[in-house]
C-alpha positions, 0 to 999 in steps of 0.5 A: 817307395814307388807306386808301382812297387807298392801296388805289386807288394800289396797284391802279393800280400793280398794273395797271401791273405787269401791263401791263409783265409782258405786254410782257416776255412778248411779247418772249420769244416775239418780240424787237422793238426797238420793243416793248422800248423801250416796255417800258423807258419803262413801266418807268422810269415805274413806277419814278418812281411807286414813288418818289413813292409811297414819299415820300408814304406815308412822310410821314404826319406830313409831309415834312421839308425839308432846305433849302440855298442852291440856284440855281432857274435851274440846277434848271429847266435840269436838268429841261429837259435831262432832258425834252429827252433823253426827247423824243429817244426819244419823238418824240410828247412835246411840246417843253419850253422854259425861259423866262428871267426876269431877276428870278429870284433867283440862289439860294433856300433849298430842298430840291433833292431834294424840289423836283426830285421835285415839278417832275418830277411836274408836268412829267410831268403837263403833258407827258401833256396838252400838244398841242405845248409845255410851258414852265418858268419861275420868278419871285419874288413878294414873299417867295416863289419861284414855280416854274411849269409850263405846257402848251397842252393842253385844260385841267383836267377833260380826259380823262386819256390815261394809264390808269395815272395814280395821282394821286400826283404831285399829292399829292407836290407838295402835300406838298413845298410844305407841307414848306417853311416860313419863319416863319409862311409855308408853301409851297403848290401850285396848278393853274389853267386858263390864259386862253389854254388849257392848265394852269398849275401853280405851286409856291410856296416861302417 
């Protein structure tokens, strides 16, 4: 990771910690369940960013994927349940749906821990920009498994609603994709505008 990028990420994380410190200090003077819940959400988000940071920072020579046979659908179902539970505590969050595709292979050789981290990052990013809904799905394209996250937001280039975004999620997704190899084929991550509006993220795993 370049020193300039590292400095910017450290600065953003420091600001996020400062905001959390302010919220906790306010709770000492006047306990408030709503503020306590907000502080908790910010704490979990900060923990997620630190996990991403440690994964990317420790991969100067590239992440190492330890792949096993995994169920793509079960992985996406787990992510969908996690997002739905989070939406119960944050009503403002968009709805998250899993779209079924009969052509998805029952199993694929992948590192579930790394892929879950990448898809969580993509799902979090889509939820920040989505107006009403985020969809998850998977498909097989030739010799690749393609995991997809789509939102109905304003598209690429929109103003980021999160002042504490570090860009770690994008770096993590790219690193996870490249960690998956099969012969000459290497994984990749892409993000493009959808013709109908919003953004489509794809994680291609060989």
